ZAKOL-578438 format. One record per residue (C-alpha): residue in three letters; y, x, z; residue number from 0. Coordinates in Angstrom, 1 decimal. Layout:
N
aa; north; east; up; i
Ala; Y; X; Z; NUM $
...
END
This chain:
520
aa; north; east; up; i
Met; -127.6; -125.3; 47.5; 0 $
Ala; -129.3; -127.1; 44.6; 1 $
Asn; -132.3; -125.6; 42.9; 2 $
Arg; -131.2; -126.1; 39.3; 3 $
Ala; -134.6; -125.8; 37.7; 4 $
Ala; -135.2; -127.9; 34.6; 5 $
Ser; -137.4; -130.5; 36.4; 6 $
Gln; -136.1; -130.6; 39.9; 7 $
Ala; -132.9; -130.3; 42.0; 8 $
Val; -132.7; -130.3; 45.8; 9 $
Trp; -129.6; -131.1; 47.8; 10 $
Ser; -129.5; -131.2; 51.6; 11 $
Val; -126.7; -132.8; 53.6; 12 $
Leu; -126.2; -133.0; 57.4; 13 $
Leu; -125.1; -136.5; 58.5; 14 $
Pro; -123.8; -136.3; 62.0; 15 $
Thr; -123.5; -140.0; 62.7; 16 $
Pro; -124.8; -143.3; 61.3; 17 $
Asp; -121.3; -143.9; 59.7; 18 $
Glu; -121.8; -140.6; 57.8; 19 $
Thr; -125.2; -142.0; 56.6; 20 $
Val; -123.5; -145.1; 55.3; 21 $
Arg; -120.8; -143.1; 53.5; 22 $
Phe; -123.4; -140.8; 52.0; 23 $
Ala; -125.4; -143.8; 50.7; 24 $
Ala; -122.3; -145.0; 49.0; 25 $
Arg; -121.9; -141.7; 47.2; 26 $
Ile; -125.5; -141.8; 46.0; 27 $
Ala; -125.0; -145.4; 44.9; 28 $
Asp; -122.2; -144.5; 42.6; 29 $
Phe; -124.5; -142.7; 40.1; 30 $
Leu; -127.4; -145.0; 40.2; 31 $
Arg; -128.3; -147.2; 37.2; 32 $
Ala; -130.5; -150.1; 36.2; 33 $
Gly; -134.1; -148.9; 35.9; 34 $
Asp; -133.7; -146.0; 38.3; 35 $
Leu; -136.3; -145.4; 41.1; 36 $
Val; -135.1; -144.2; 44.5; 37 $
Thr; -137.9; -143.4; 47.0; 38 $
Leu; -137.2; -143.0; 50.7; 39 $
Ser; -139.3; -140.6; 52.8; 40 $
Gly; -139.5; -139.7; 56.5; 41 $
Asp; -141.1; -140.7; 59.7; 42 $
Leu; -140.8; -144.1; 61.4; 43 $
Gly; -137.4; -144.6; 63.0; 44 $
Val; -135.7; -141.8; 61.2; 45 $
Gly; -133.1; -143.9; 59.3; 46 $
Lys; -134.7; -144.9; 56.0; 47 $
Thr; -133.8; -148.5; 56.3; 48 $
Thr; -130.3; -147.7; 57.5; 49 $
Phe; -129.8; -145.7; 54.3; 50 $
Ala; -131.3; -148.4; 52.1; 51 $
Arg; -129.2; -151.1; 53.8; 52 $
Ala; -126.0; -149.1; 53.1; 53 $
Leu; -127.1; -148.5; 49.6; 54 $
Val; -127.7; -152.2; 48.9; 55 $
Arg; -124.5; -153.3; 50.6; 56 $
His; -122.4; -150.8; 48.5; 57 $
Leu; -124.0; -151.9; 45.3; 58 $
Ala; -123.5; -155.6; 46.2; 59 $
Gly; -119.9; -155.0; 47.3; 60 $
Glu; -120.6; -156.9; 50.5; 61 $
Pro; -120.3; -154.6; 53.7; 62 $
Glu; -121.8; -157.4; 55.9; 63 $
Leu; -124.6; -158.4; 53.6; 64 $
Asp; -127.8; -159.2; 55.5; 65 $
Val; -130.4; -156.6; 54.3; 66 $
Pro; -133.5; -157.0; 56.4; 67 $
Ser; -136.3; -154.5; 56.4; 68 $
Pro; -139.0; -155.6; 53.9; 69 $
Thr; -141.8; -154.4; 56.1; 70 $
Phe; -143.4; -157.8; 56.3; 71 $
Thr; -142.2; -159.4; 53.0; 72 $
Leu; -142.9; -156.1; 51.1; 73 $
Met; -140.1; -156.9; 48.6; 74 $
Gln; -136.5; -158.1; 49.0; 75 $
Leu; -134.5; -158.9; 45.8; 76 $
Tyr; -130.7; -158.8; 45.5; 77 $
Asp; -128.4; -159.7; 42.7; 78 $
Thr; -125.5; -157.2; 42.5; 79 $
Pro; -122.6; -157.2; 40.0; 80 $
Ala; -124.1; -154.3; 38.0; 81 $
Phe; -127.8; -155.0; 38.1; 82 $
Pro; -130.6; -156.5; 40.2; 83 $
Val; -131.9; -154.4; 43.2; 84 $
Val; -135.4; -154.5; 44.6; 85 $
His; -135.9; -153.1; 48.1; 86 $
Ala; -139.6; -152.6; 48.8; 87 $
Asp; -141.7; -151.3; 51.7; 88 $
Leu; -145.1; -150.2; 50.6; 89 $
Tyr; -146.4; -149.2; 54.1; 90 $
Arg; -149.1; -151.9; 54.0; 91 $
Ile; -150.1; -151.1; 50.4; 92 $
Arg; -153.4; -149.2; 50.0; 93 $
Ser; -153.2; -148.5; 46.3; 94 $
Ala; -151.1; -149.0; 43.2; 95 $
Asp; -153.4; -151.8; 42.0; 96 $
Glu; -152.1; -154.1; 44.7; 97 $
Leu; -148.6; -154.0; 43.2; 98 $
Ala; -149.5; -156.4; 40.4; 99 $
Glu; -150.4; -159.1; 42.9; 100 $
Leu; -146.8; -158.8; 44.3; 101 $
Gly; -145.2; -159.5; 40.9; 102 $
Trp; -143.9; -156.0; 40.9; 103 $
Asp; -143.5; -155.6; 37.1; 104 $
Glu; -141.5; -158.8; 36.8; 105 $
Ala; -139.3; -158.1; 39.7; 106 $
Ser; -138.6; -154.5; 38.8; 107 $
Asp; -137.8; -155.1; 35.1; 108 $
Gly; -134.2; -153.9; 34.6; 109 $
Ala; -133.6; -153.4; 38.3; 110 $
Leu; -132.8; -150.5; 40.6; 111 $
Leu; -135.9; -149.9; 42.8; 112 $
Ile; -135.4; -148.7; 46.3; 113 $
Val; -138.9; -148.0; 47.7; 114 $
Glu; -139.9; -146.9; 51.2; 115 $
Trp; -143.4; -145.3; 51.7; 116 $
Ala; -143.7; -144.8; 48.0; 117 $
Glu; -146.3; -142.1; 48.6; 118 $
Arg; -148.8; -145.0; 49.1; 119 $
Ile; -149.0; -145.4; 45.3; 120 $
Gly; -149.6; -141.6; 44.8; 121 $
Asp; -149.9; -140.6; 41.2; 122 $
Ala; -148.5; -144.0; 40.0; 123 $
Leu; -145.0; -142.7; 40.8; 124 $
Pro; -143.0; -142.0; 37.6; 125 $
Glu; -141.9; -138.5; 36.9; 126 $
Asp; -138.2; -139.5; 36.8; 127 $
Arg; -137.1; -140.5; 40.3; 128 $
Leu; -134.8; -139.7; 43.2; 129 $
Asp; -136.3; -139.0; 46.6; 130 $
Val; -134.3; -139.2; 49.7; 131 $
Thr; -136.0; -137.7; 52.7; 132 $
Met; -134.5; -138.4; 56.1; 133 $
Ser; -135.3; -136.1; 59.0; 134 $
Ile; -134.2; -135.2; 62.6; 135 $
Asp; -133.1; -131.7; 63.4; 136 $
Pro; -133.7; -130.9; 67.1; 137 $
Asp; -130.8; -128.5; 67.1; 138 $
Gln; -128.4; -131.2; 66.1; 139 $
Pro; -127.0; -134.2; 68.2; 140 $
Glu; -129.3; -137.1; 68.8; 141 $
Thr; -127.4; -139.3; 66.2; 142 $
Ala; -127.6; -136.7; 63.4; 143 $
Arg; -129.9; -136.9; 60.5; 144 $
Thr; -130.5; -134.5; 57.5; 145 $
Ala; -130.8; -136.1; 54.1; 146 $
Thr; -132.7; -134.0; 51.6; 147 $
Val; -132.2; -135.4; 48.2; 148 $
Thr; -134.6; -134.3; 45.4; 149 $
Gly; -134.0; -135.2; 41.8; 150 $
Phe; -137.1; -135.2; 39.7; 151 $
Gly; -137.1; -135.3; 35.9; 152 $
His; -133.8; -136.5; 34.5; 153 $
Phe; -132.4; -137.0; 38.0; 154 $
Ser; -132.3; -133.2; 38.3; 155 $
Ala; -129.1; -133.0; 36.3; 156 $
Arg; -127.5; -135.9; 38.2; 157 $
Ile; -128.2; -134.4; 41.5; 158 $
Ala; -126.9; -131.0; 40.5; 159 $
Gln; -123.7; -132.6; 39.2; 160 $
Thr; -123.2; -134.7; 42.3; 161 $
Glu; -123.6; -131.7; 44.5; 162 $
Ala; -121.1; -129.8; 42.4; 163 $
Val; -118.6; -132.7; 42.7; 164 $
Glu; -119.0; -132.8; 46.5; 165 $
Ser; -118.5; -129.1; 46.8; 166 $
Leu; -115.4; -129.1; 44.6; 167 $
Leu; -113.8; -131.9; 46.4; 168 $
Lys; -114.4; -130.1; 49.7; 169 $
Ala; -112.9; -126.9; 48.3; 170 $
Ala; -109.8; -128.7; 47.1; 171 $
Gly; -109.3; -130.4; 50.5; 172 $
Phe; -110.2; -133.9; 49.2; 173 $
Ala; -113.7; -134.4; 50.6; 174 $
Asp; -112.7; -137.5; 52.5; 175 $
Ala; -110.5; -139.0; 49.7; 176 $
Thr; -110.9; -142.5; 48.4; 177 $
Arg; -111.7; -142.4; 44.6; 178 $
Thr; -110.3; -144.9; 42.2; 179 $
His; -111.4; -144.9; 38.6; 180 $
Leu; -108.6; -144.8; 36.0; 181 $
Thr; -108.6; -146.2; 32.5; 182 $
Gly; -110.1; -143.7; 30.2; 183 $
Asp; -108.9; -142.5; 26.8; 184 $
Ala; -110.6; -142.2; 23.4; 185 $
Ser; -112.4; -139.0; 24.5; 186 $
Thr; -115.4; -138.3; 26.7; 187 $
Arg; -113.2; -137.3; 29.6; 188 $
Ala; -113.0; -139.5; 32.7; 189 $
Tyr; -110.4; -139.6; 35.5; 190 $
Glu; -110.3; -140.8; 39.1; 191 $
Arg; -107.3; -140.8; 41.4; 192 $
Leu; -108.1; -139.3; 44.8; 193 $
Gly; -106.2; -140.5; 47.9; 194 $
Leu; -106.1; -139.2; 51.4; 195 $
Pro; -105.0; -141.1; 54.5; 196 $
Asp; -101.9; -138.9; 54.8; 197 $
Gly; -100.7; -140.1; 51.4; 198 $
Arg; -101.6; -137.0; 49.4; 199 $
Thr; -103.1; -137.7; 46.0; 200 $
Ala; -104.8; -135.8; 43.2; 201 $
Leu; -106.7; -136.4; 40.0; 202 $
Phe; -110.4; -135.7; 39.6; 203 $
Met; -111.2; -135.0; 36.0; 204 $
Thr; -114.7; -134.9; 34.5; 205 $
Ser; -114.9; -133.2; 31.1; 206 $
Pro; -118.6; -132.8; 30.3; 207 $
Pro; -119.8; -130.4; 27.5; 208 $
Arg; -120.0; -132.2; 24.2; 209 $
Ala; -123.5; -133.5; 23.4; 210 $
Asp; -125.4; -132.2; 20.5; 211 $
Ala; -124.0; -133.8; 17.3; 212 $
Pro; -125.3; -134.0; 13.7; 213 $
Val; -124.3; -131.3; 11.3; 214 $
Val; -121.5; -132.3; 9.0; 215 $
Arg; -121.2; -129.2; 6.8; 216 $
Phe; -121.3; -125.4; 7.1; 217 $
Gly; -124.2; -125.8; 9.6; 218 $
Lys; -121.7; -127.2; 12.1; 219 $
Pro; -121.0; -130.6; 13.7; 220 $
Tyr; -117.6; -132.3; 13.3; 221 $
His; -116.1; -131.2; 16.6; 222 $
Glu; -116.7; -127.5; 15.8; 223 $
Ile; -115.1; -127.8; 12.3; 224 $
Ala; -112.2; -129.8; 13.7; 225 $
Arg; -111.7; -127.2; 16.4; 226 $
Leu; -112.1; -129.7; 19.3; 227 $
Ala; -112.8; -128.4; 22.8; 228 $
Gly; -116.5; -128.2; 23.5; 229 $
Asp; -116.1; -128.1; 27.3; 230 $
Ile; -113.5; -127.9; 30.1; 231 $
Arg; -112.7; -124.2; 29.6; 232 $
Pro; -110.0; -124.7; 26.9; 233 $
Phe; -108.2; -127.1; 29.2; 234 $
Leu; -108.3; -124.7; 32.1; 235 $
Ala; -107.0; -121.8; 29.9; 236 $
Met; -104.2; -123.8; 28.3; 237 $
Asp; -103.2; -125.4; 31.6; 238 $
Ala; -102.5; -122.0; 33.1; 239 $
Ala; -100.9; -120.7; 29.9; 240 $
Leu; -98.5; -123.6; 29.7; 241 $
Arg; -97.6; -123.3; 33.3; 242 $
Arg; -96.8; -119.6; 32.7; 243 $
Gln; -94.3; -120.8; 30.1; 244 $
Gly; -92.6; -123.1; 32.6; 245 $
Val; -94.2; -126.3; 31.3; 246 $
Ser; -95.1; -129.0; 33.8; 247 $
Ala; -98.8; -129.0; 33.2; 248 $
Pro; -100.8; -130.1; 36.4; 249 $
Asp; -101.6; -127.5; 38.9; 250 $
Val; -105.4; -127.0; 39.1; 251 $
Tyr; -106.4; -127.2; 42.8; 252 $
Ala; -110.0; -126.4; 42.1; 253 $
Ala; -112.4; -126.3; 39.2; 254 $
Asp; -116.1; -125.8; 38.3; 255 $
Ala; -116.2; -124.8; 34.7; 256 $
Ala; -120.0; -124.9; 34.5; 257 $
Ala; -120.1; -128.5; 35.8; 258 $
Gly; -117.1; -129.5; 33.7; 259 $
Ile; -115.0; -130.9; 36.7; 260 $
Ala; -111.6; -130.1; 38.2; 261 $
Val; -109.2; -131.4; 40.8; 262 $
Leu; -105.7; -131.6; 39.4; 263 $
Glu; -102.2; -132.2; 40.6; 264 $
Asp; -101.3; -135.8; 40.3; 265 $
Leu; -98.1; -135.9; 38.2; 266 $
Gly; -97.8; -139.6; 38.7; 267 $
Ser; -97.5; -142.3; 36.1; 268 $
Glu; -93.8; -142.6; 35.2; 269 $
Pro; -93.9; -143.3; 31.4; 270 $
Phe; -91.9; -142.3; 28.4; 271 $
Val; -91.8; -145.9; 27.2; 272 $
Asp; -90.7; -149.2; 28.6; 273 $
Ala; -90.8; -152.8; 27.5; 274 $
Glu; -88.3; -152.0; 24.7; 275 $
Gly; -90.3; -149.1; 23.4; 276 $
Pro; -89.5; -145.3; 23.6; 277 $
Ile; -86.9; -144.3; 26.2; 278 $
Pro; -84.6; -142.2; 24.0; 279 $
Glu; -83.4; -139.8; 26.7; 280 $
Arg; -86.9; -138.9; 27.7; 281 $
Tyr; -88.0; -138.5; 24.1; 282 $
Leu; -85.1; -136.1; 23.6; 283 $
Glu; -86.3; -134.0; 26.5; 284 $
Ala; -89.8; -134.0; 25.0; 285 $
Val; -88.4; -132.8; 21.6; 286 $
Ala; -86.4; -130.1; 23.4; 287 $
Leu; -89.5; -128.8; 25.1; 288 $
Leu; -91.3; -128.5; 21.8; 289 $
Ala; -88.3; -126.7; 20.3; 290 $
Arg; -88.3; -124.2; 23.1; 291 $
Leu; -92.0; -123.6; 22.9; 292 $
His; -91.9; -123.2; 19.1; 293 $
Ala; -89.0; -120.7; 19.3; 294 $
Thr; -91.1; -118.6; 21.8; 295 $
Asp; -93.5; -115.8; 20.7; 296 $
Leu; -96.6; -117.3; 22.2; 297 $
Pro; -99.9; -115.4; 22.5; 298 $
Ala; -103.0; -116.3; 20.5; 299 $
Thr; -105.3; -115.2; 23.3; 300 $
Val; -104.7; -116.3; 26.9; 301 $
Pro; -106.4; -115.4; 30.2; 302 $
Leu; -109.3; -117.5; 31.5; 303 $
Gly; -110.9; -116.5; 34.8; 304 $
Asp; -112.0; -112.9; 34.5; 305 $
Gly; -112.0; -113.0; 30.7; 306 $
Ser; -109.9; -114.6; 28.0; 307 $
Tyr; -109.7; -117.5; 25.7; 308 $
Ala; -108.9; -117.2; 22.0; 309 $
Ile; -107.0; -120.3; 20.8; 310 $
Pro; -108.7; -121.4; 17.6; 311 $
Pro; -106.7; -121.7; 14.3; 312 $
Tyr; -105.9; -125.1; 12.8; 313 $
Asp; -107.4; -124.0; 9.5; 314 $
Leu; -107.9; -125.7; 6.2; 315 $
Asp; -111.4; -126.8; 7.1; 316 $
Ala; -110.2; -128.5; 10.3; 317 $
Leu; -107.4; -130.3; 8.7; 318 $
Gln; -109.6; -131.5; 5.8; 319 $
Val; -112.5; -132.7; 7.9; 320 $
Glu; -110.1; -134.8; 10.0; 321 $
Ala; -108.5; -136.3; 7.0; 322 $
Glu; -111.8; -137.1; 5.4; 323 $
Leu; -112.5; -139.6; 8.2; 324 $
Val; -110.3; -142.1; 6.3; 325 $
Ile; -113.0; -142.2; 3.6; 326 $
Asp; -116.0; -142.3; 5.9; 327 $
Trp; -114.8; -144.9; 8.4; 328 $
Tyr; -111.5; -146.5; 7.5; 329 $
Ala; -112.3; -147.4; 3.9; 330 $
Pro; -115.4; -149.4; 4.8; 331 $
His; -113.4; -151.0; 7.7; 332 $
Ile; -110.6; -152.5; 5.5; 333 $
Gly; -112.8; -154.1; 2.9; 334 $
Arg; -116.2; -152.5; 2.4; 335 $
Ile; -114.6; -150.0; 0.1; 336 $
Ala; -117.0; -147.3; -1.2; 337 $
Ile; -115.1; -144.3; -2.5; 338 $
Pro; -117.1; -142.7; -5.4; 339 $
Ala; -117.9; -139.0; -5.4; 340 $
Ser; -115.2; -138.4; -7.9; 341 $
Gly; -112.6; -140.1; -5.7; 342 $
Arg; -113.7; -138.0; -2.7; 343 $
Asn; -113.5; -134.8; -4.7; 344 $
Ala; -110.0; -135.8; -5.9; 345 $
Phe; -108.9; -136.5; -2.3; 346 $
Met; -110.2; -133.2; -1.0; 347 $
Gly; -108.5; -131.3; -3.8; 348 $
Ile; -105.2; -132.9; -3.1; 349 $
Cys; -105.6; -132.3; 0.7; 350 $
Ser; -106.5; -128.7; 0.0; 351 $
Arg; -103.3; -128.1; -2.0; 352 $
Leu; -101.1; -129.9; 0.6; 353 $
Phe; -102.6; -128.4; 3.7; 354 $
Gly; -102.6; -125.0; 2.1; 355 $
Glu; -98.8; -125.1; 2.3; 356 $
Val; -98.8; -125.2; 6.1; 357 $
Val; -101.9; -123.3; 7.2; 358 $
Gly; -100.9; -120.0; 8.7; 359 $
Arg; -97.2; -120.7; 8.4; 360 $
Asp; -94.9; -120.4; 11.4; 361 $
Thr; -97.9; -120.5; 13.6; 362 $
Thr; -97.5; -121.7; 17.3; 363 $
Trp; -99.4; -123.5; 19.9; 364 $
Thr; -100.2; -127.0; 18.5; 365 $
Leu; -101.2; -129.2; 21.4; 366 $
Arg; -102.4; -132.0; 19.0; 367 $
Asp; -102.0; -134.9; 21.5; 368 $
Tyr; -98.4; -134.5; 22.4; 369 $
His; -97.4; -138.2; 22.5; 370 $
Ser; -96.4; -140.9; 25.0; 371 $
Pro; -99.7; -141.6; 26.7; 372 $
Asn; -100.0; -137.9; 27.6; 373 $
Leu; -96.4; -137.4; 28.8; 374 $
Ile; -95.2; -138.2; 32.3; 375 $
Trp; -91.6; -138.3; 33.4; 376 $
Leu; -91.0; -136.2; 36.5; 377 $
Asp; -87.6; -137.3; 37.7; 378 $
Gly; -87.7; -135.1; 40.8; 379 $
Arg; -87.7; -131.9; 38.7; 380 $
Glu; -84.9; -130.4; 36.6; 381 $
Gly; -84.4; -129.7; 33.0; 382 $
Leu; -87.4; -129.5; 30.7; 383 $
Ala; -89.7; -129.4; 33.7; 384 $
Arg; -89.2; -133.2; 33.9; 385 $
Val; -91.6; -133.5; 30.9; 386 $
Gly; -95.1; -133.6; 32.4; 387 $
Val; -97.9; -132.7; 29.9; 388 $
Ile; -101.5; -133.6; 30.6; 389 $
Asp; -103.5; -133.4; 27.4; 390 $
Phe; -103.8; -130.0; 25.6; 391 $
Gln; -107.5; -129.0; 25.7; 392 $
Asp; -107.7; -129.3; 21.9; 393 $
Cys; -104.7; -126.9; 21.4; 394 $
Val; -104.9; -124.8; 18.2; 395 $
Leu; -102.7; -122.3; 16.4; 396 $
Gly; -101.0; -124.4; 13.8; 397 $
His; -97.6; -125.4; 12.3; 398 $
Pro; -94.9; -126.6; 14.7; 399 $
Ala; -94.3; -129.8; 12.7; 400 $
Tyr; -97.7; -131.3; 13.8; 401 $
Asp; -96.7; -131.9; 17.4; 402 $
Val; -93.3; -133.1; 16.4; 403 $
Ala; -94.9; -135.7; 14.1; 404 $
Ala; -97.4; -136.6; 16.8; 405 $
Leu; -94.5; -137.5; 19.1; 406 $
Leu; -92.1; -139.2; 16.6; 407 $
Gln; -94.9; -141.1; 14.9; 408 $
Asp; -96.6; -142.3; 18.0; 409 $
Ala; -99.7; -144.3; 17.4; 410 $
Arg; -99.3; -146.4; 20.6; 411 $
Val; -95.6; -147.4; 20.4; 412 $
Thr; -93.4; -147.9; 17.4; 413 $
Val; -90.6; -145.3; 17.1; 414 $
Pro; -87.8; -146.9; 15.1; 415 $
Asp; -86.7; -145.1; 12.0; 416 $
Ala; -83.2; -144.4; 13.4; 417 $
Leu; -84.6; -142.9; 16.6; 418 $
Glu; -87.1; -140.8; 14.6; 419 $
Leu; -84.3; -139.4; 12.5; 420 $
Lys; -82.1; -138.7; 15.6; 421 $
Leu; -85.0; -136.9; 17.3; 422 $
Leu; -85.9; -134.9; 14.2; 423 $
Gly; -82.3; -133.8; 13.9; 424 $
Ala; -82.1; -132.9; 17.6; 425 $
Tyr; -85.2; -130.7; 17.1; 426 $
Ala; -83.8; -129.0; 14.1; 427 $
Gln; -80.5; -128.3; 15.8; 428 $
Leu; -82.2; -126.7; 18.8; 429 $
Arg; -84.5; -124.6; 16.6; 430 $
Ala; -81.5; -123.4; 14.5; 431 $
Ser; -79.6; -122.5; 17.6; 432 $
Met; -82.4; -120.3; 18.7; 433 $
Asp; -83.3; -119.0; 15.3; 434 $
Pro; -80.6; -118.9; 12.5; 435 $
Ala; -83.4; -118.4; 10.0; 436 $
Phe; -85.0; -121.7; 10.8; 437 $
Asp; -85.8; -123.5; 7.4; 438 $
Met; -84.9; -127.2; 7.9; 439 $
Ala; -86.0; -128.3; 4.4; 440 $
Gly; -89.3; -126.5; 4.7; 441 $
Phe; -89.9; -128.0; 8.2; 442 $
Val; -89.2; -131.5; 6.9; 443 $
Arg; -91.7; -131.0; 4.1; 444 $
Ala; -94.3; -129.8; 6.5; 445 $
Tyr; -93.5; -132.7; 8.8; 446 $
Ala; -94.2; -135.1; 6.0; 447 $
Ile; -97.5; -133.4; 5.1; 448 $
Leu; -98.8; -133.1; 8.7; 449 $
Gly; -97.5; -136.6; 9.6; 450 $
Ala; -99.6; -138.0; 6.7; 451 $
Gln; -102.6; -135.9; 7.7; 452 $
Arg; -102.4; -137.2; 11.3; 453 $
Ala; -102.0; -140.8; 10.2; 454 $
Thr; -104.9; -140.5; 7.8; 455 $
Lys; -107.0; -138.9; 10.5; 456 $
Leu; -106.1; -141.6; 13.1; 457 $
Leu; -107.0; -144.5; 10.7; 458 $
Gly; -110.4; -143.0; 10.4; 459 $
Ile; -110.8; -142.2; 14.1; 460 $
Phe; -109.7; -145.7; 15.3; 461 $
Ala; -112.0; -147.4; 12.8; 462 $
Arg; -114.8; -145.1; 14.1; 463 $
Leu; -114.1; -145.9; 17.7; 464 $
Asp; -114.6; -149.6; 16.9; 465 $
Lys; -117.6; -149.3; 14.7; 466 $
Arg; -119.5; -146.5; 16.4; 467 $
Asp; -118.3; -146.5; 19.9; 468 $
Gly; -117.7; -150.1; 20.6; 469 $
Lys; -113.9; -149.7; 21.4; 470 $
Pro; -112.2; -152.4; 19.3; 471 $
Gln; -108.9; -152.1; 21.3; 472 $
Tyr; -107.8; -149.3; 19.0; 473 $
Leu; -107.8; -151.5; 15.9; 474 $
Ala; -104.5; -153.1; 17.2; 475 $
Met; -102.8; -149.8; 16.4; 476 $
Leu; -103.9; -149.6; 12.8; 477 $
Pro; -100.9; -151.5; 11.3; 478 $
Arg; -98.5; -149.1; 13.0; 479 $
Ile; -100.3; -146.1; 11.7; 480 $
Glu; -100.4; -147.5; 8.2; 481 $
Gly; -96.7; -147.9; 8.4; 482 $
Tyr; -96.2; -144.3; 9.4; 483 $
Leu; -98.5; -143.2; 6.5; 484 $
Ile; -96.5; -145.3; 3.9; 485 $
Lys; -93.3; -143.7; 5.2; 486 $
Gly; -94.8; -140.2; 4.8; 487 $
Leu; -96.2; -140.9; 1.4; 488 $
Ala; -92.6; -141.6; 0.2; 489 $
His; -91.8; -137.9; 0.4; 490 $
Pro; -91.9; -136.2; -3.0; 491 $
Ala; -94.3; -133.6; -1.6; 492 $
Leu; -96.9; -136.4; -1.2; 493 $
Ala; -96.6; -138.0; -4.6; 494 $
Glu; -100.0; -137.0; -5.7; 495 $
Leu; -101.6; -138.2; -2.4; 496 $
Arg; -99.8; -141.5; -2.8; 497 $
Gly; -101.2; -141.9; -6.3; 498 $
Trp; -104.7; -141.4; -4.9; 499 $
Tyr; -104.2; -144.2; -2.4; 500 $
Glu; -102.8; -146.5; -5.2; 501 $
Thr; -106.0; -145.8; -7.1; 502 $
Tyr; -108.7; -145.9; -4.4; 503 $
Met; -107.2; -147.7; -1.4; 504 $
Pro; -104.2; -149.8; -2.4; 505 $
Arg; -104.8; -151.9; 0.7; 506 $
Val; -103.2; -149.2; 2.7; 507 $
Leu; -99.9; -149.5; 0.8; 508 $
Ala; -99.5; -153.1; 1.7; 509 $
Pro; -100.1; -153.1; 5.4; 510 $
Arg; -99.8; -155.7; 8.1; 511 $
Pro; -96.6; -155.7; 10.2; 512 $
Ala; -96.8; -153.0; 12.9; 513 $
Pro; -96.7; -154.3; 16.5; 514 $
Ala; -93.4; -153.6; 18.1; 515 $
Arg; -94.6; -152.7; 21.6; 516 $
Glu; -97.2; -150.4; 23.1; 517 $
Thr; -100.7; -151.8; 22.7; 518 $
Ala; -103.0; -149.3; 24.4; 519 $
END
């Protein structure tokens, strides 16, 4: 077990064979970065060089790379795809002063350092380092070694996380799986596909707690006001809640909520779009699933472990802080537009009146990211179970029109007007068949308001992803979102908001042509 003290974490692993040592070195290599220091400890002949050689070969991507012991040369340098690697043996060094004569500072600048006999330089060792001590246990087979990995300083958290991952994969039955990184989304989550020799697969999800963020207002950061998940717990709670409703959310094979990791059922990758755009039959099923959920009396609090999770409300503050992103990020993006304080106040007043119409009305689970990238077609299942849903950790209690707008005004693929109307009509018919009191006119008004809110938010988010996060690929979707916004602003309910755009951001009302196919 790891000692999760603030400055140190210890992880011991039995390695029965040299092959296990090689595999273990590869797992350690996966979380090393440029500038890191790895020290290797242990008696002569215990396997330090075997471990170092495996580490270098994995980083270089060359299983047969010649990695000689640096006992006589003192330093060996390697260029790897990610960063330079310096493998050093300090056995013949008597003090840290001798390192300068070796050109140590120049060689180690921006490199990963792998150092044997690092204790020779004593107090010169930096506080932040990873120590791997190899030892022989007389009670184990002759080929076995024990690796005791100690993380000092900032390595402590990395070691604790790595141990948690290894333990979770073992608990889920995927300890020996190959791991393939999958393309990430706009969030901080990361995914890997796990594969076993027998053909079984799963997904490994990392959803770390949100880092501290600057206060926006009310003494809170943006994500708290916008009611975005702060860690993995909302995902785990809503996953189980959706499955209880018969929704094809992924089965959770194992999870460590404290570490923010989970092993999930692999629902595959069959999409809801093809080269021509949305696949109408699949979108119809996705609409039908929403209609069924929205016609169900869903709880506001759901079980989570031994306790419960209260789904947060999609309140006025959340809707407004999201919409305001268009002023803070999108306006500067399209032409260095600076909205004056009077313009911001006018915008917020209009939004307050519009969003006030939908807040607290017909409240249901609002998944918020119910659109094509997060829907998987499960042809082997029946009925609505064919709609696989994978993104719902930001679920809130909001108006049902939001998720319908998210699906039918998809940021990543153009939904033709005729198809949008057909799907909207199908949703309305299903709702009316389950609830004769369903107000179609009121729903369409809410659909226009929340569609405009979502489009306004996304314009700001995608501009922010480019400017702040270095993800320019999202800019390609801006013309499509502008088109959705213009369409929404044509509704009489949004006349005042349209007037605001005409005054302060007329560029939005004369957009570029939207791309016809999926772009991201």
